[in-house]
N, C-alpha and C positions, 0 to 999 in steps of 0.2 A: 598437581600433576594431572593431566587429562586421564580420564577413566580407561581409555584404550591402551595406554602405555603401561607396561609393567617393568619395574626395575629389574635389571639383570646384574647380579653381584657374583663375582668370582669369590672363592672361599676366603682369600685374604681380605678383600674388601668387606665381606660380611663379618668376619671376625673383628676387624677394626671398628666397624660401625656398632656391632653388639657390645664391644668393650667400652666404647664411648657412652652408649646409652646406659650400660650398667654402672659406669663410673658416675654419671650424672644422677642416677637413681639412688645409688648407695652412698654417694659422697666420698668414695674412696677409690683408689686404683684397683682394678680387677686383674688378677694374674691370668696368664694364658691357660694355666692348668685349671683354675677355677672355671674359666669360660668354657674350656673344652669338655668339662664334666657336666655341663648343662645343655639343655636344648632351649633355643631362643626363637620365639615367633613374634612377628608383628601381625596381628589379626586386623584386617581392614573392616571398619564399620562405616556407616554413612558419614558421621561427623568427625571421626578422629581415628586414631590407632590405639588398639589395646595391646599391651605387651604381656606376653606370657613367658615366664622363666621357670622352668621345672627341672628338678633333678631327673635323671634318666629313670630311676625307679618310680618316682612320682608319676612321670608321664606314662610309663608302661601300665601302672596300676589304674590310672584314670582312663587310659585307652581301653583296657580290658573291661572296665566298668561301663564303658561307652559314655563317659562324661560328655555332656553336650558341648561344653566349652572347648574341650580337647578335639572332639570330632569336628566342630566348626572350624577350628584353627587348621586342621588337616585339609578340610574341604575348601576353605575360602581364604586361608591365611597366606602370608608371604613368609616363607621360611628363610631365615637369614643364615642359620647354621645347622647342619645336620651331620652327625657322625656316622650316618648310614642307617640308623634305626628308622627314621621317618620314611626314607625311600623303601625300606623293607616292608613297613606297615602299609604304605600306600599301595603296594602290589597285592595286598590281601583284601578280602571283603571287610567292610566296617563291621564291628561287633554289634550285636543286638543290645539295645539299651538295658541297663541293669536297674532293677527296682531299687537297689541301694542308692543310686543317684537321685531318684525321686524322693526317697526318704531324707537325704541330705538337703534337698531343696525345701521340703516341708519343714525341716528343723529350722532352716533360715527364715521361713515364714513365721514360725513361732517367735523368733527373736524380734522380727519386725513388728509383730502384734503387740509385744510389750511396749515398744516405742510408741506405737499408735495410741494405745490406751493412756499412756502418760501424757501425750500431746492433747488428747481429748479431755482428760481430767484437768489439764492446765488451761483449757480453752484456747490453745494456740492453733487456730484454724488455718493460718497461712502455712505453717510447717506441717500441719496434719495433711493438707492437700498434697504437698510435695512427697511426704513419706507414704501416703496412701497410694500415690501413683507408682512408687517403687514396689510397694506390696502387690498391687494389681498386675504389674509386669511379671513379677516372680510367680504369682498365682497362674497367670496366663502361660508362662513358660512350663509349668508343671502340667497344665491341661494339654499343651502341645506334645510334651515328652511322652505323656501317657498314650498319645495317639501315634507315637513313633515319628513325630515331626521334629526335626532338629532346627530350631530357630538360630539365625546367625547374628541378629542385632535387635535392639529395642524396636526399631521400625519394622523389622521383619516379624517380630512377635506380634505387634499391633496388626499388621496386615493379615497374618495367619489366624489370629484369634477372631477376627471379624467373621471368618468363614466357619470357625469351629465352636465359638461360644459368643453369640451375638450380644447377650445381656452383659457379659464381662466387658466386651468391646464398648458397648454403649456407656457403661459406667465409667470406664477409663476416659472416653472422649468427652463426656459431659461433666466430669468432676471439677468442682470449683468450691469456693468458700461457702457459698449459699447452700449447696446440697451435700456437703462433705459428711454431715452426720448421717444422712439417709443412706449414702453409698457405703459408708463405714458399716452401718448395721447390716446391710445386705451381704457384705463381703468378708467381714471379719468375725 
Protein backbone atom coordinates (compact mmCIF):
# COMPACT_ATOMS: atom_id res chain seq x y z
CA UNK A 1 0.00 0.00 0.00
CA UNK A 2 1.48 3.40 -0.90
CA UNK A 3 2.58 5.45 2.09
CA UNK A 4 0.18 8.33 1.40
CA UNK A 5 -2.95 6.15 1.49
CA UNK A 6 -4.47 5.29 4.83
CA UNK A 7 -7.04 2.55 5.23
CA UNK A 8 -10.47 3.75 6.25
CA UNK A 9 -12.46 1.11 8.08
CA UNK A 10 -15.97 1.50 9.35
CA UNK A 11 -16.55 -0.22 12.68
CA UNK A 12 -18.02 -3.45 11.24
CA UNK A 13 -15.12 -3.87 8.82
CA UNK A 14 -12.65 -3.21 11.63
CA UNK A 15 -14.32 -5.74 13.92
CA UNK A 16 -14.37 -8.38 11.19
CA UNK A 17 -10.70 -7.80 10.33
CA UNK A 18 -9.68 -7.84 13.99
CA UNK A 19 -11.65 -11.05 14.53
CA UNK A 20 -9.91 -12.67 11.55
CA UNK A 21 -6.47 -11.64 12.79
CA UNK A 22 -7.23 -12.84 16.31
CA UNK A 23 -8.54 -16.13 14.99
CA UNK A 24 -5.36 -16.64 12.98
CA UNK A 25 -3.17 -15.73 15.99
CA UNK A 26 -5.02 -17.85 18.54
CA UNK A 27 -6.02 -20.73 16.27
CA UNK A 28 -9.60 -20.53 17.52
CA UNK A 29 -12.74 -18.54 16.80
CA UNK A 30 -13.00 -15.31 18.76
CA UNK A 31 -16.40 -14.32 20.11
CA UNK A 32 -17.70 -10.81 19.53
CA UNK A 33 -17.89 -10.35 23.33
CA UNK A 34 -14.21 -11.23 23.68
CA UNK A 35 -13.31 -8.93 20.81
CA UNK A 36 -15.30 -6.00 22.15
CA UNK A 37 -13.65 -6.33 25.57
CA UNK A 38 -10.24 -5.69 24.04
CA UNK A 39 -8.49 -2.87 22.28
CA UNK A 40 -6.80 -3.80 19.06
CA UNK A 41 -4.10 -1.87 17.22
CA UNK A 42 -1.94 -2.43 14.25
CA UNK A 43 1.11 -0.29 14.72
CA UNK A 44 2.95 0.44 11.48
CA UNK A 45 6.71 0.00 11.42
CA UNK A 46 9.04 0.32 8.47
CA UNK A 47 9.08 -3.37 7.55
CA UNK A 48 5.88 -4.84 8.92
CA UNK A 49 2.95 -4.43 11.24
CA UNK A 50 3.07 -4.98 14.99
CA UNK A 51 -0.17 -6.10 16.58
CA UNK A 52 -1.11 -5.00 20.06
CA UNK A 53 -4.01 -6.63 21.80
CA UNK A 54 -4.64 -5.36 25.30
CA UNK A 55 -7.37 -5.65 27.86
CA UNK A 56 -8.90 -2.26 28.65
CA UNK A 57 -7.37 -2.29 32.15
CA UNK A 58 -3.92 -3.23 30.76
CA UNK A 59 -4.12 -0.44 28.21
CA UNK A 60 -5.18 2.18 30.76
CA UNK A 61 -2.39 1.09 33.13
CA UNK A 62 0.25 1.17 30.39
CA UNK A 63 -1.08 4.54 29.21
CA UNK A 64 -0.86 6.04 32.70
CA UNK A 65 2.70 4.70 33.04
CA UNK A 66 3.44 6.28 29.65
CA UNK A 67 4.61 2.94 28.24
CA UNK A 68 6.48 3.84 25.06
CA UNK A 69 4.85 1.07 23.00
CA UNK A 70 1.35 2.18 23.93
CA UNK A 71 2.15 5.87 23.36
CA UNK A 72 3.72 5.00 20.02
CA UNK A 73 0.61 3.06 19.02
CA UNK A 74 -1.52 6.07 19.93
CA UNK A 75 0.69 8.50 18.02
CA UNK A 76 1.50 6.39 14.95
CA UNK A 77 -0.80 3.39 14.93
CA UNK A 78 -3.77 2.43 12.86
CA UNK A 79 -6.58 1.86 15.31
CA UNK A 80 -8.93 -0.85 14.14
CA UNK A 81 -11.36 -0.89 17.01
CA UNK A 82 -12.07 1.59 19.74
CA UNK A 83 -14.88 1.49 22.24
CA UNK A 84 -14.42 5.22 22.90
CA UNK A 85 -11.49 5.06 25.33
CA UNK A 86 -8.81 5.82 22.75
CA UNK A 87 -10.73 8.76 21.34
CA UNK A 88 -11.08 10.08 24.90
CA UNK A 89 -7.36 9.64 25.66
CA UNK A 90 -6.24 11.23 22.40
CA UNK A 91 -8.07 14.41 23.39
CA UNK A 92 -5.85 14.68 26.49
CA UNK A 93 -2.13 15.51 26.63
CA UNK A 94 0.10 12.42 26.67
CA UNK A 95 1.31 11.52 30.17
CA UNK A 96 4.91 12.03 31.25
CA UNK A 97 7.05 8.91 31.02
CA UNK A 98 7.07 6.88 34.21
CA UNK A 99 10.34 5.69 35.73
CA UNK A 100 8.59 2.34 36.23
CA UNK A 101 8.63 1.80 32.45
CA UNK A 102 12.40 2.37 32.38
CA UNK A 103 12.84 -0.11 35.25
CA UNK A 104 10.86 -2.70 33.24
CA UNK A 105 13.10 -2.09 30.23
CA UNK A 106 16.21 -2.51 32.40
CA UNK A 107 14.84 -5.80 33.74
CA UNK A 108 14.48 -6.95 30.15
CA UNK A 109 18.15 -6.03 29.58
CA UNK A 110 19.11 -8.24 32.53
CA UNK A 111 17.32 -11.18 30.92
CA UNK A 112 19.06 -10.47 27.62
CA UNK A 113 22.43 -10.27 29.43
CA UNK A 114 22.04 -13.84 30.68
CA UNK A 115 21.42 -15.01 27.13
CA UNK A 116 24.48 -13.09 25.91
CA UNK A 117 26.76 -14.59 28.56
CA UNK A 118 25.58 -18.07 27.62
CA UNK A 119 26.28 -17.47 23.93
CA UNK A 120 29.71 -16.04 24.74
CA UNK A 121 30.54 -19.03 26.95
CA UNK A 122 29.44 -21.39 24.15
CA UNK A 123 31.50 -19.36 21.65
CA UNK A 124 28.40 -19.04 19.44
CA UNK A 125 29.50 -15.76 17.86
CA UNK A 126 26.94 -15.75 15.05
CA UNK A 127 24.01 -15.84 17.48
CA UNK A 128 25.87 -13.58 19.89
CA UNK A 129 25.97 -10.86 17.21
CA UNK A 130 22.22 -11.23 16.62
CA UNK A 131 21.34 -11.16 20.32
CA UNK A 132 23.76 -8.32 21.06
CA UNK A 133 22.02 -6.25 18.36
CA UNK A 134 18.73 -6.80 20.19
CA UNK A 135 20.42 -5.85 23.46
CA UNK A 136 21.88 -2.66 21.99
CA UNK A 137 18.51 -1.62 20.56
CA UNK A 138 16.89 -2.10 23.99
CA UNK A 139 19.74 -0.19 25.63
CA UNK A 140 19.28 2.62 23.10
CA UNK A 141 15.53 2.62 23.76
CA UNK A 142 16.25 3.23 27.46
CA UNK A 143 18.66 6.08 26.66
CA UNK A 144 16.00 7.72 24.48
CA UNK A 145 13.21 7.21 27.01
CA UNK A 146 15.36 8.79 29.72
CA UNK A 147 15.58 11.85 27.47
CA UNK A 148 11.78 11.83 26.93
CA UNK A 149 12.12 10.68 23.31
CA UNK A 150 9.52 8.06 22.37
CA UNK A 151 10.95 5.94 19.54
CA UNK A 152 8.50 4.40 17.12
CA UNK A 153 10.49 1.59 15.50
CA UNK A 154 13.88 -0.06 15.44
CA UNK A 155 14.96 2.20 12.58
CA UNK A 156 13.71 5.23 14.48
CA UNK A 157 15.71 4.15 17.54
CA UNK A 158 18.86 3.84 15.42
CA UNK A 159 18.32 7.27 13.84
CA UNK A 160 17.68 8.94 17.20
CA UNK A 161 20.50 7.25 19.08
CA UNK A 162 22.95 8.53 16.47
CA UNK A 163 22.23 12.04 17.81
CA UNK A 164 21.99 11.11 21.49
CA UNK A 165 24.76 8.52 22.05
CA UNK A 166 27.22 8.32 19.19
CA UNK A 167 29.29 5.52 20.78
CA UNK A 168 26.26 3.24 21.15
CA UNK A 169 25.27 4.02 17.56
CA UNK A 170 28.77 3.24 16.29
CA UNK A 171 28.85 -0.03 18.26
CA UNK A 172 25.50 -1.09 16.80
CA UNK A 173 26.46 -0.19 13.24
CA UNK A 174 29.90 -1.83 13.33
CA UNK A 175 28.92 -5.02 15.19
CA UNK A 176 30.07 -8.24 13.50
CA UNK A 177 31.53 -11.62 14.44
CA UNK A 178 35.09 -10.24 14.44
CA UNK A 179 34.48 -7.45 16.98
CA UNK A 180 31.59 -8.94 18.95
CA UNK A 181 33.71 -9.64 22.05
CA UNK A 182 35.01 -6.07 22.18
CA UNK A 183 31.54 -4.53 21.74
CA UNK A 184 30.14 -7.01 24.26
CA UNK A 185 32.69 -5.89 26.87
CA UNK A 186 31.92 -2.20 26.30
CA UNK A 187 28.14 -2.57 26.53
CA UNK A 188 27.28 -5.47 28.79
